[in-house]
PDB file as gemmi writes it, atoms N, CA and C in Angstrom:
CRYST1    1.000    1.000    1.000  90.00  90.00  90.00 P 1                      
ATOM      1  N   SER A   1     -12.485 176.426  19.320  1.00  0.00           N  
ATOM      2  CA  SER A   1     -12.568 175.445  20.585  1.00  0.00           C  
ATOM      3  C   SER A   1     -13.336 176.359  21.588  1.00  0.00           C  
ATOM      4  N   SER A   2     -14.241 175.712  22.287  1.00  0.00           N  
ATOM      5  CA  SER A   2     -15.155 176.487  23.234  1.00  0.00           C  
ATOM      6  C   SER A   2     -14.422 176.275  24.717  1.00  0.00           C  
ATOM      7  N   GLY A   3     -13.494 175.756  24.749  1.00  0.00           N  
ATOM      8  CA  GLY A   3     -12.796 175.462  26.045  1.00  0.00           C  
ATOM      9  C   GLY A   3     -13.350 174.443  26.939  1.00  0.00           C  
ATOM     10  N   ILE A   4     -14.327 173.575  26.243  1.00  0.00           N  
ATOM     11  CA  ILE A   4     -14.991 172.629  27.151  1.00  0.00           C  
ATOM     12  C   ILE A   4     -14.301 171.230  26.723  1.00  0.00           C  
ATOM     13  N   ASN A   5     -13.887 170.563  27.657  1.00  0.00           N  
ATOM     14  CA  ASN A   5     -13.334 169.247  27.492  1.00  0.00           C  
ATOM     15  C   ASN A   5     -14.476 168.134  27.791  1.00  0.00           C  
ATOM     16  N   ALA A   6     -14.925 167.322  26.771  1.00  0.00           N  
ATOM     17  CA  ALA A   6     -16.028 166.470  26.918  1.00  0.00           C  
ATOM     18  C   ALA A   6     -15.935 165.617  28.182  1.00  0.00           C  
ATOM     19  N   GLU A   7     -14.705 165.327  28.533  1.00  0.00           N  
ATOM     20  CA  GLU A   7     -14.658 164.312  29.875  1.00  0.00           C  
ATOM     21  C   GLU A   7     -14.550 165.265  31.064  1.00  0.00           C  
ATOM     22  N   TYR A   8     -14.201 166.305  31.079  1.00  0.00           N  
ATOM     23  CA  TYR A   8     -14.001 167.223  32.364  1.00  0.00           C  
ATOM     24  C   TYR A   8     -14.765 168.515  32.354  1.00  0.00           C  
ATOM     25  N   GLY A   9     -15.503 168.944  31.443  1.00  0.00           N  
ATOM     26  CA  GLY A   9     -16.267 170.173  31.515  1.00  0.00           C  
ATOM     27  C   GLY A   9     -15.477 171.404  31.202  1.00  0.00           C  
ATOM     28  N   THR A  10     -15.845 172.462  31.738  1.00  0.00           N  
ATOM     29  CA  THR A  10     -15.028 173.718  31.563  1.00  0.00           C  
ATOM     30  C   THR A  10     -13.952 173.882  32.502  1.00  0.00           C  
ATOM     31  N   GLY A  11     -13.040 174.463  32.018  1.00  0.00           N  
ATOM     32  CA  GLY A  11     -11.693 174.682  32.874  1.00  0.00           C  
ATOM     33  C   GLY A  11     -11.923 175.359  34.097  1.00  0.00           C  
ATOM     34  N   ALA A  12     -12.616 176.382  34.088  1.00  0.00           N  
ATOM     35  CA  ALA A  12     -12.862 177.255  35.216  1.00  0.00           C  
ATOM     36  C   ALA A  12     -13.829 176.556  36.288  1.00  0.00           C  
ATOM     37  N   THR A  13     -14.939 175.854  35.765  1.00  0.00           N  
ATOM     38  CA  THR A  13     -15.753 175.005  36.553  1.00  0.00           C  
ATOM     39  C   THR A  13     -14.751 173.950  37.324  1.00  0.00           C  
ATOM     40  N   ASP A  14     -14.060 173.356  36.380  1.00  0.00           N  
ATOM     41  CA  ASP A  14     -13.234 172.231  37.030  1.00  0.00           C  
ATOM     42  C   ASP A  14     -12.204 172.595  38.121  1.00  0.00           C  
ATOM     43  N   HIS A  15     -11.684 173.813  37.817  1.00  0.00           N  
ATOM     44  CA  HIS A  15     -10.670 174.236  38.685  1.00  0.00           C  
ATOM     45  C   HIS A  15     -11.311 174.630  40.134  1.00  0.00           C  
ATOM     46  N   ALA A  16     -12.445 175.271  40.120  1.00  0.00           N  
ATOM     47  CA  ALA A  16     -13.095 175.690  41.337  1.00  0.00           C  
ATOM     48  C   ALA A  16     -13.566 174.245  41.985  1.00  0.00           C  
ATOM     49  N   GLU A  17     -14.226 173.398  41.218  1.00  0.00           N  
ATOM     50  CA  GLU A  17     -14.540 172.119  41.913  1.00  0.00           C  
ATOM     51  C   GLU A  17     -13.396 171.315  42.467  1.00  0.00           C  
ATOM     52  N   SER A  18     -12.193 171.242  41.776  1.00  0.00           N  
ATOM     53  CA  SER A  18     -11.101 170.680  42.223  1.00  0.00           C  
ATOM     54  C   SER A  18     -10.413 171.339  43.557  1.00  0.00           C  
ATOM     55  N   THR A  19     -10.464 172.696  43.414  1.00  0.00           N  
ATOM     56  CA  THR A  19     -10.051 173.255  44.586  1.00  0.00           C  
ATOM     57  C   THR A  19     -10.912 173.081  45.884  1.00  0.00           C  
ATOM     58  N   ASP A  20     -12.009 173.024  45.633  1.00  0.00           N  
ATOM     59  CA  ASP A  20     -13.040 172.744  46.791  1.00  0.00           C  
ATOM     60  C   ASP A  20     -12.765 171.468  47.208  1.00  0.00           C  
ATOM     61  N   LEU A  21     -12.631 170.433  46.388  1.00  0.00           N  
ATOM     62  CA  LEU A  21     -12.508 169.049  46.644  1.00  0.00           C  
ATOM     63  C   LEU A  21     -11.102 168.708  47.458  1.00  0.00           C  
ATOM     64  N   ARG A  22     -10.195 169.395  47.029  1.00  0.00           N  
ATOM     65  CA  ARG A  22      -8.935 169.300  47.780  1.00  0.00           C  
ATOM     66  C   ARG A  22      -9.023 169.945  49.167  1.00  0.00           C  
ATOM     67  N   PHE A  23      -9.572 171.089  49.197  1.00  0.00           N  
ATOM     68  CA  PHE A  23      -9.853 171.727  50.680  1.00  0.00           C  
ATOM     69  C   PHE A  23     -10.590 170.774  51.539  1.00  0.00           C  
ATOM     70  N   ARG A  24     -11.688 170.187  51.010  1.00  0.00           N  
ATOM     71  CA  ARG A  24     -12.529 169.253  51.947  1.00  0.00           C  
ATOM     72  C   ARG A  24     -11.634 168.018  52.266  1.00  0.00           C  
ATOM     73  N   TYR A  25     -10.824 167.434  51.394  1.00  0.00           N  
ATOM     74  CA  TYR A  25     -10.250 166.328  51.710  1.00  0.00           C  
ATOM     75  C   TYR A  25      -8.991 166.746  52.965  1.00  0.00           C  
ATOM     76  N   ARG A  26      -8.344 167.821  52.591  1.00  0.00           N  
ATOM     77  CA  ARG A  26      -7.397 168.370  53.779  1.00  0.00           C  
ATOM     78  C   ARG A  26      -8.093 168.509  54.946  1.00  0.00           C  
ATOM     79  N   LYS A  27      -9.289 169.110  54.989  1.00  0.00           N  
ATOM     80  CA  LYS A  27      -9.948 169.361  56.199  1.00  0.00           C  
ATOM     81  C   LYS A  27     -10.240 167.975  57.027  1.00  0.00           C  
ATOM     82  N   LEU A  28     -10.671 167.111  56.110  1.00  0.00           N  
ATOM     83  CA  LEU A  28     -11.139 165.826  56.680  1.00  0.00           C  
ATOM     84  C   LEU A  28      -9.879 165.087  57.288  1.00  0.00           C  
ATOM     85  N   PHE A  29      -8.679 165.123  56.569  1.00  0.00           N  
ATOM     86  CA  PHE A  29      -7.517 164.536  56.965  1.00  0.00           C  
ATOM     87  C   PHE A  29      -7.118 165.122  58.402  1.00  0.00           C  
ATOM     88  N   PHE A  30      -7.083 166.636  58.399  1.00  0.00           N  
ATOM     89  CA  PHE A  30      -6.710 167.155  59.606  1.00  0.00           C  
ATOM     90  C   PHE A  30      -7.607 166.833  60.926  1.00  0.00           C  
ATOM     91  N   GLN A  31      -8.938 166.897  60.595  1.00  0.00           N  
ATOM     92  CA  GLN A  31      -9.916 166.711  61.710  1.00  0.00           C  
ATOM     93  C   GLN A  31      -9.758 165.251  62.091  1.00  0.00           C  
ATOM     94  N   THR A  32      -9.557 164.303  61.252  1.00  0.00           N  
ATOM     95  CA  THR A  32      -9.396 162.868  61.501  1.00  0.00           C  
ATOM     96  C   THR A  32      -8.158 162.703  62.455  1.00  0.00           C  
ATOM     97  N   LYS A  33      -6.989 163.462  62.006  1.00  0.00           N  
ATOM     98  CA  LYS A  33      -5.814 163.350  62.934  1.00  0.00           C  
ATOM     99  C   LYS A  33      -6.053 163.952  64.394  1.00  0.00           C  
ATOM    100  N   GLU A  34      -6.744 165.084  64.422  1.00  0.00           N  
ATOM    101  CA  GLU A  34      -7.047 165.705  65.671  1.00  0.00           C  
ATOM    102  C   GLU A  34      -7.866 164.754  66.700  1.00  0.00           C  
ATOM    103  N   LYS A  35      -8.793 164.080  66.016  1.00  0.00           N  
ATOM    104  CA  LYS A  35      -9.680 163.244  66.720  1.00  0.00           C  
ATOM    105  C   LYS A  35      -9.101 161.906  66.910  1.00  0.00           C  
ATOM    106  N   ARG A  36      -7.921 161.576  66.780  1.00  0.00           N  
ATOM    107  CA  ARG A  36      -7.365 160.386  66.754  1.00  0.00           C  
ATOM    108  C   ARG A  36      -7.589 159.517  68.017  1.00  0.00           C  
ATOM    109  N   SER A  37      -7.479 160.203  69.068  1.00  0.00           N  
ATOM    110  CA  SER A  37      -7.783 159.307  70.486  1.00  0.00           C  
ATOM    111  C   SER A  37      -9.260 158.907  70.751  1.00  0.00           C  
ATOM    112  N   GLU A  38     -10.134 159.983  70.114  1.00  0.00           N  
ATOM    113  CA  GLU A  38     -11.559 159.630  70.178  1.00  0.00           C  
ATOM    114  C   GLU A  38     -11.919 158.501  69.181  1.00  0.00           C  
ATOM    115  N   LEU A  39     -11.413 158.562  67.952  1.00  0.00           N  
ATOM    116  CA  LEU A  39     -11.750 157.690  67.003  1.00  0.00           C  
ATOM    117  C   LEU A  39     -11.159 156.223  67.120  1.00  0.00           C  
ATOM    118  N   VAL A  40     -10.105 156.061  67.921  1.00  0.00           N  
ATOM    119  CA  VAL A  40      -9.671 154.599  68.177  1.00  0.00           C  
ATOM    120  C   VAL A  40     -10.276 154.008  69.313  1.00  0.00           C  
ATOM    121  N   ARG A  41     -11.248 154.677  69.982  1.00  0.00           N  
ATOM    122  CA  ARG A  41     -11.958 154.015  71.115  1.00  0.00           C  
ATOM    123  C   ARG A  41     -12.954 152.998  70.527  1.00  0.00           C  
ATOM    124  N   PRO A  42     -12.894 151.725  71.215  1.00  0.00           N  
ATOM    125  CA  PRO A  42     -13.824 150.678  70.757  1.00  0.00           C  
ATOM    126  C   PRO A  42     -15.198 151.036  70.333  1.00  0.00           C  
ATOM    127  N   GLU A  43     -15.772 151.857  71.219  1.00  0.00           N  
ATOM    128  CA  GLU A  43     -17.203 152.175  71.087  1.00  0.00           C  
ATOM    129  C   GLU A  43     -17.486 153.263  69.886  1.00  0.00           C  
ATOM    130  N   SER A  44     -16.281 153.935  69.421  1.00  0.00           N  
ATOM    131  CA  SER A  44     -16.529 155.090  68.506  1.00  0.00           C  
ATOM    132  C   SER A  44     -16.998 154.495  67.171  1.00  0.00           C  
ATOM    133  N   THR A  45     -17.898 155.339  66.540  1.00  0.00           N  
ATOM    134  CA  THR A  45     -18.330 155.076  65.147  1.00  0.00           C  
ATOM    135  C   THR A  45     -17.862 156.148  64.252  1.00  0.00           C  
ATOM    136  N   GLY A  46     -16.831 156.982  64.699  1.00  0.00           N  
ATOM    137  CA  GLY A  46     -16.202 157.990  63.924  1.00  0.00           C  
ATOM    138  C   GLY A  46     -15.628 157.633  62.685  1.00  0.00           C  
ATOM    139  N   LEU A  47     -14.793 156.545  62.755  1.00  0.00           N  
ATOM    140  CA  LEU A  47     -14.129 155.897  61.381  1.00  0.00           C  
ATOM    141  C   LEU A  47     -15.149 155.702  60.393  1.00  0.00           C  
ATOM    142  N   LEU A  48     -16.244 155.079  60.793  1.00  0.00           N  
ATOM    143  CA  LEU A  48     -17.336 154.802  59.839  1.00  0.00           C  
ATOM    144  C   LEU A  48     -17.984 156.305  59.273  1.00  0.00           C  
ATOM    145  N   GLU A  49     -18.113 157.125  59.998  1.00  0.00           N  
ATOM    146  CA  GLU A  49     -18.700 158.490  59.503  1.00  0.00           C  
ATOM    147  C   GLU A  49     -17.581 159.055  58.575  1.00  0.00           C  
ATOM    148  N   THR A  50     -16.203 158.868  58.908  1.00  0.00           N  
ATOM    149  CA  THR A  50     -15.140 159.467  58.099  1.00  0.00           C  
ATOM    150  C   THR A  50     -15.200 158.751  56.693  1.00  0.00           C  
ATOM    151  N   LEU A  51     -15.259 157.372  56.709  1.00  0.00           N  
ATOM    152  CA  LEU A  51     -15.429 156.634  55.370  1.00  0.00           C  
ATOM    153  C   LEU A  51     -16.658 157.071  54.596  1.00  0.00           C  
ATOM    154  N   GLU A  52     -17.681 157.284  55.260  1.00  0.00           N  
ATOM    155  CA  GLU A  52     -18.897 157.611  54.635  1.00  0.00           C  
ATOM    156  C   GLU A  52     -18.593 159.161  53.846  1.00  0.00           C  
ATOM    157  N   GLU A  53     -18.111 159.925  54.489  1.00  0.00           N  
ATOM    158  CA  GLU A  53     -17.664 161.226  54.006  1.00  0.00           C  
ATOM    159  C   GLU A  53     -16.720 161.035  52.882  1.00  0.00           C  
ATOM    160  N   MET A  54     -15.779 160.263  53.124  1.00  0.00           N  
ATOM    161  CA  MET A  54     -14.769 159.870  51.926  1.00  0.00           C  
ATOM    162  C   MET A  54     -15.522 159.509  50.704  1.00  0.00           C  
ATOM    163  N   ASN A  55     -16.434 158.511  50.909  1.00  0.00           N  
ATOM    164  CA  ASN A  55     -17.174 158.135  49.654  1.00  0.00           C  
ATOM    165  C   ASN A  55     -17.878 159.136  48.998  1.00  0.00           C  
ATOM    166  N   GLN A  56     -18.617 160.054  49.905  1.00  0.00           N  
ATOM    167  CA  GLN A  56     -19.092 161.100  49.088  1.00  0.00           C  
ATOM    168  C   GLN A  56     -18.158 161.981  48.361  1.00  0.00           C  
ATOM    169  N   LEU A  57     -17.128 162.228  48.842  1.00  0.00           N  
ATOM    170  CA  LEU A  57     -16.049 163.189  48.215  1.00  0.00           C  
ATOM    171  C   LEU A  57     -15.346 162.363  46.960  1.00  0.00           C  
ATOM    172  N   PHE A  58     -15.154 160.963  47.176  1.00  0.00           N  
ATOM    173  CA  PHE A  58     -14.522 160.316  46.151  1.00  0.00           C  
ATOM    174  C   PHE A  58     -15.378 160.320  44.749  1.00  0.00           C  
ATOM    175  N   SER A  59     -16.702 160.272  45.109  1.00  0.00           N  
ATOM    176  CA  SER A  59     -17.648 160.383  43.897  1.00  0.00           C  
ATOM    177  C   SER A  59     -17.391 161.690  42.969  1.00  0.00           C  
ATOM    178  N   ARG A  60     -16.819 162.649  43.574  1.00  0.00           N  
ATOM    179  CA  ARG A  60     -16.477 163.856  42.753  1.00  0.00           C  
ATOM    180  C   ARG A  60     -15.015 163.968  42.243  1.00  0.00           C  
ATOM    181  N   VAL A  61     -14.226 162.938  42.471  1.00  0.00           N  
ATOM    182  CA  VAL A  61     -12.824 162.937  42.081  1.00  0.00           C  
ATOM    183  C   VAL A  61     -12.713 162.618  40.652  1.00  0.00           C  
ATOM    184  N   LYS A  62     -11.979 163.624  40.005  1.00  0.00           N  
ATOM    185  CA  LYS A  62     -11.798 163.650  38.468  1.00  0.00           C  
ATOM    186  C   LYS A  62     -10.343 163.644  38.114  1.00  0.00           C  
ATOM    187  N   ASN A  63      -9.565 163.957  38.993  1.00  0.00           N  
ATOM    188  CA  ASN A  63      -8.017 164.142  38.719  1.00  0.00           C  
ATOM    189  C   ASN A  63      -7.279 163.395  39.675  1.00  0.00           C  
ATOM    190  N   PRO A  64      -5.944 162.907  39.217  1.00  0.00           N  
ATOM    191  CA  PRO A  64      -4.930 162.146  40.020  1.00  0.00           C  
ATOM    192  C   PRO A  64      -4.657 162.864  41.407  1.00  0.00           C  
ATOM    193  N   ARG A  65      -4.552 164.267  41.286  1.00  0.00           N  
ATOM    194  CA  ARG A  65      -4.181 164.953  42.559  1.00  0.00           C  
ATOM    195  C   ARG A  65      -5.266 164.679  43.519  1.00  0.00           C  
ATOM    196  N   GLU A  66      -6.410 164.796  43.136  1.00  0.00           N  
ATOM    197  CA  GLU A  66      -7.601 164.548  43.925  1.00  0.00           C  
ATOM    198  C   GLU A  66      -7.536 163.092  44.542  1.00  0.00           C  
ATOM    199  N   ALA A  67      -7.254 162.146  43.701  1.00  0.00           N  
ATOM    200  CA  ALA A  67      -7.250 160.635  44.166  1.00  0.00           C  
ATOM    201  C   ALA A  67      -6.179 160.618  45.183  1.00  0.00           C  
ATOM    202  N   VAL A  68      -4.925 161.374  45.140  1.00  0.00           N  
ATOM    203  CA  VAL A  68      -3.923 161.129  46.093  1.00  0.00           C  
ATOM    204  C   VAL A  68      -4.375 161.658  47.468  1.00  0.00           C  
ATOM    205  N   TYR A  69      -5.191 162.850  47.415  1.00  0.00           N  
ATOM    206  CA  TYR A  69      -5.624 163.198  48.765  1.00  0.00           C  
ATOM    207  C   TYR A  69      -6.604 162.211  49.367  1.00  0.00           C  
ATOM    208  N   ASP A  70      -7.386 161.609  48.486  1.00  0.00           N  
ATOM    209  CA  ASP A  70      -8.283 160.485  48.973  1.00  0.00           C  
ATOM    210  C   ASP A  70      -7.544 159.216  49.644  1.00  0.00           C  
ATOM    211  N   SER A  71      -6.439 158.872  48.873  1.00  0.00           N  
ATOM    212  CA  SER A  71      -5.603 157.851  49.358  1.00  0.00           C  
ATOM    213  C   SER A  71      -4.921 158.130  50.633  1.00  0.00           C  
ATOM    214  N   ASN A  72      -4.589 159.435  50.861  1.00  0.00           N  
ATOM    215  CA  ASN A  72      -3.873 159.787  52.171  1.00  0.00           C  
ATOM    216  C   ASN A  72      -4.979 159.733  53.346  1.00  0.00           C  
ATOM    217  N   VAL A  73      -6.218 160.212  53.112  1.00  0.00           N  
ATOM    218  CA  VAL A  73      -7.188 159.965  54.037  1.00  0.00           C  
ATOM    219  C   VAL A  73      -7.549 158.447  54.386  1.00  0.00           C  
ATOM    220  N   LEU A  74      -7.675 157.685  53.272  1.00  0.00           N  
ATOM    221  CA  LEU A  74      -7.860 156.256  53.499  1.00  0.00           C  
ATOM    222  C   LEU A  74      -6.612 155.692  54.149  1.00  0.00           C  
ATOM    223  N   LYS A  75      -5.499 156.041  53.923  1.00  0.00           N  
ATOM    224  CA  LYS A  75      -4.314 155.285  54.616  1.00  0.00           C  
ATOM    225  C   LYS A  75      -4.481 155.787  56.221  1.00  0.00           C  
ATOM    226  N   LEU A  76      -4.721 156.946  56.440  1.00  0.00           N  
ATOM    227  CA  LEU A  76      -4.848 157.316  57.947  1.00  0.00           C  
ATOM    228  C   LEU A  76      -5.996 156.585  58.523  1.00  0.00           C  
ATOM    229  N   THR A  77      -7.172 156.554  57.864  1.00  0.00           N  
ATOM    230  CA  THR A  77      -8.317 155.841  58.469  1.00  0.00           C  
ATOM    231  C   THR A  77      -7.943 154.508  58.754  1.00  0.00           C  
ATOM    232  N   SER A  78      -7.407 153.896  57.735  1.00  0.00           N  
ATOM    233  CA  SER A  78      -6.904 152.544  57.841  1.00  0.00           C  
ATOM    234  C   SER A  78      -6.058 152.220  59.181  1.00  0.00           C  
ATOM    235  N   GLU A  79      -5.152 152.935  59.311  1.00  0.00           N  
ATOM    236  CA  GLU A  79      -4.223 153.049  60.423  1.00  0.00           C  
ATOM    237  C   GLU A  79      -5.098 153.130  61.547  1.00  0.00           C  
ATOM    238  N   LEU A  80      -5.994 154.059  61.724  1.00  0.00           N  
ATOM    239  CA  LEU A  80      -6.567 154.276  62.850  1.00  0.00           C  
ATOM    240  C   LEU A  80      -7.577 153.137  63.185  1.00  0.00           C  
ATOM    241  N   GLY A  81      -8.182 152.421  62.097  1.00  0.00           N  
ATOM    242  CA  GLY A  81      -9.049 151.225  62.132  1.00  0.00           C  
ATOM    243  C   GLY A  81      -8.437 150.155  62.826  1.00  0.00           C  
ATOM    244  N   LEU A  82      -6.971 149.914  62.468  1.00  0.00           N  
ATOM    245  CA  LEU A  82      -6.022 148.914  63.032  1.00  0.00           C  
ATOM    246  C   LEU A  82      -5.850 149.292  64.479  1.00  0.00           C  
ATOM    247  N   GLU A  83      -5.624 150.480  64.843  1.00  0.00           N  
ATOM    248  CA  GLU A  83      -5.572 150.847  66.309  1.00  0.00           C  
ATOM    249  C   GLU A  83      -6.787 150.533  67.007  1.00  0.00           C  
ATOM    250  N   GLN A  84      -7.793 150.888  66.422  1.00  0.00           N  
ATOM    251  CA  GLN A  84      -9.139 150.706  67.129  1.00  0.00           C  
ATOM    252  C   GLN A  84      -9.362 149.186  67.413  1.00  0.00           C  
ATOM    253  N   ALA A  85      -9.036 148.342  66.440  1.00  0.00           N  
ATOM    254  CA  ALA A  85      -9.255 146.945  66.541  1.00  0.00           C  
ATOM    255  C   ALA A  85      -8.343 146.401  67.632  1.00  0.00           C  
ATOM    256  N   ASP A  86      -7.101 146.974  67.694  1.00  0.00           N  
ATOM    257  CA  ASP A  86      -6.165 146.592  68.800  1.00  0.00           C  
ATOM    258  C   ASP A  86      -6.814 146.822  70.133  1.00  0.00           C  
ATOM    259  N   ASN A  87      -7.425 147.977  70.295  1.00  0.00           N  
ATOM    260  CA  ASN A  87      -8.053 148.409  71.413  1.00  0.00           C  
ATOM    261  C   ASN A  87      -9.245 147.656  71.932  1.00  0.00           C  
ATOM    262  N   LEU A  88      -9.753 146.753  71.040  1.00  0.00           N  
ATOM    263  CA  LEU A  88     -11.023 145.971  71.317  1.00  0.00           C  
ATOM    264  C   LEU A  88     -10.604 144.909  72.431  1.00  0.00           C  
ATOM    265  N   GLN A  89     -11.346 144.689  73.317  1.00  0.00           N  
ATOM    266  CA  GLN A  89     -11.185 143.786  74.294  1.00  0.00           C  
ATOM    267  C   GLN A  89     -12.444 142.750  74.372  1.00  0.00           C  
ATOM    268  N   THR A  90     -11.874 141.600  74.414  1.00  0.00           N  
ATOM    269  CA  THR A  90     -13.134 140.655  74.537  1.00  0.00           C  
ATOM    270  C   THR A  90     -13.095 139.874  75.733  1.00  0.00           C  
ATOM    271  N   ASN A  91     -14.148 139.168  75.966  1.00  0.00           N  
ATOM    272  CA  ASN A  91     -14.207 138.480  77.172  1.00  0.00           C  
ATOM    273  C   ASN A  91     -13.953 136.937  77.025  1.00  0.00           C  
ATOM    274  N   MET A  92     -13.363 136.694  75.826  1.00  0.00           N  
ATOM    275  CA  MET A  92     -13.064 135.377  75.561  1.00  0.00           C  
ATOM    276  C   MET A  92     -11.729 134.878  76.322  1.00  0.00           C  
ATOM    277  N   THR A  93     -11.513 133.779  76.815  1.00  0.00           N  
ATOM    278  CA  THR A  93     -10.326 133.306  77.353  1.00  0.00           C  
ATOM    279  C   THR A  93      -9.483 132.624  76.475  1.00  0.00           C  
ATOM    280  N   VAL A  94      -8.286 132.684  76.735  1.00  0.00           N  
ATOM    281  CA  VAL A  94      -7.318 132.016  75.810  1.00  0.00           C  
ATOM    282  C   VAL A  94      -7.157 130.381  76.065  1.00  0.00           C  
ATOM    283  N   PHE A  95      -7.165 129.767  75.204  1.00  0.00           N  
ATOM    284  CA  PHE A  95      -7.147 128.202  75.447  1.00  0.00           C  
ATOM    285  C   PHE A  95      -5.822 127.936  75.570  1.00  0.00           C  
ATOM    286  N   ASP A  96      -5.440 127.393  76.719  1.00  0.00           N  
ATOM    287  CA  ASP A  96      -4.121 126.793  76.980  1.00  0.00           C  
ATOM    288  C   ASP A  96      -4.072 125.369  77.207  1.00  0.00           C  
ATOM    289  N   ARG A  97      -3.535 124.588  76.255  1.00  0.00           N  
ATOM    290  CA  ARG A  97      -3.749 123.251  76.203  1.00  0.00           C  
ATOM    291  C   ARG A  97      -3.089 122.454  77.400  1.00  0.00           C  
ATOM    292  N   ASN A  98      -1.991 123.175  77.961  1.00  0.00           N  
ATOM    293  CA  ASN A  98      -1.387 122.524  79.189  1.00  0.00           C  
ATOM    294  C   ASN A  98      -2.302 122.568  80.372  1.00  0.00           C  
ATOM    295  N   ILE A  99      -2.890 123.751  80.593  1.00  0.00           N  
ATOM    296  CA  ILE A  99      -3.862 123.901  81.701  1.00  0.00           C  
ATOM    297  C   ILE A  99      -5.261 122.926  81.458  1.00  0.00           C  
ATOM    298  N   PHE A 100      -5.529 122.804  80.190  1.00  0.00           N  
ATOM    299  CA  PHE A 100      -6.684 121.872  79.965  1.00  0.00           C  
ATOM    300  C   PHE A 100      -6.200 120.495  80.135  1.00  0.00           C  
ATOM    301  N   SER A 101      -5.153 119.975  79.814  1.00  0.00           N  
ATOM    302  CA  SER A 101      -4.612 118.661  80.054  1.00  0.00           C  
ATOM    303  C   SER A 101      -4.403 118.331  81.492  1.00  0.00           C  
ATOM    304  N   GLU A 102      -3.983 119.353  82.312  1.00  0.00           N  
ATOM    305  CA  GLU A 102      -3.752 119.157  83.651  1.00  0.00           C  
ATOM    306  C   GLU A 102      -5.120 118.866  84.582  1.00  0.00           C  
ATOM    307  N   LYS A 103      -6.193 119.718  83.964  1.00  0.00           N  
ATOM    308  CA  LYS A 103      -7.462 119.476  84.526  1.00  0.00           C  
ATOM    309  C   LYS A 103      -8.068 118.284  84.157  1.00  0.00           C  
ATOM    310  N   LEU A 104      -7.703 117.521  83.094  1.00  0.00           N  
ATOM    311  CA  LEU A 104      -8.206 116.205  82.647  1.00  0.00           C  
ATOM    312  C   LEU A 104      -7.582 115.126  83.557  1.00  0.00           C  
ATOM    313  N   VAL A 105      -6.457 115.424  84.159  1.00  0.00           N  
ATOM    314  CA  VAL A 105      -5.655 114.270  84.808  1.00  0.00           C  
ATOM    315  C   VAL A 105      -6.051 114.277  86.294  1.00  0.00           C  
TER     316      VAL A 105                                                      
END                                                                             
């Protein structure tokens, strides 16, 4: 046996690739946590940039452990997206049927 798995390549190459990928996911996770207050501002595009970086990293995922790192960053990004949506303010007024009906009378 040459030590090459048809699905995963060589063990040494895979280990180095996997180590690098996990490092990048951890770095992205902690950077995202550190920039939380900036990322949840309504005008911020940081979450989109984080998702784009995640997509690039995910294309290299080959092992379940790496997929767990991806899901952790995705969960954090989703939570921040919800928080960002909560921070959005609109100029729409709330329709109150009682006030509307009073104005009709």
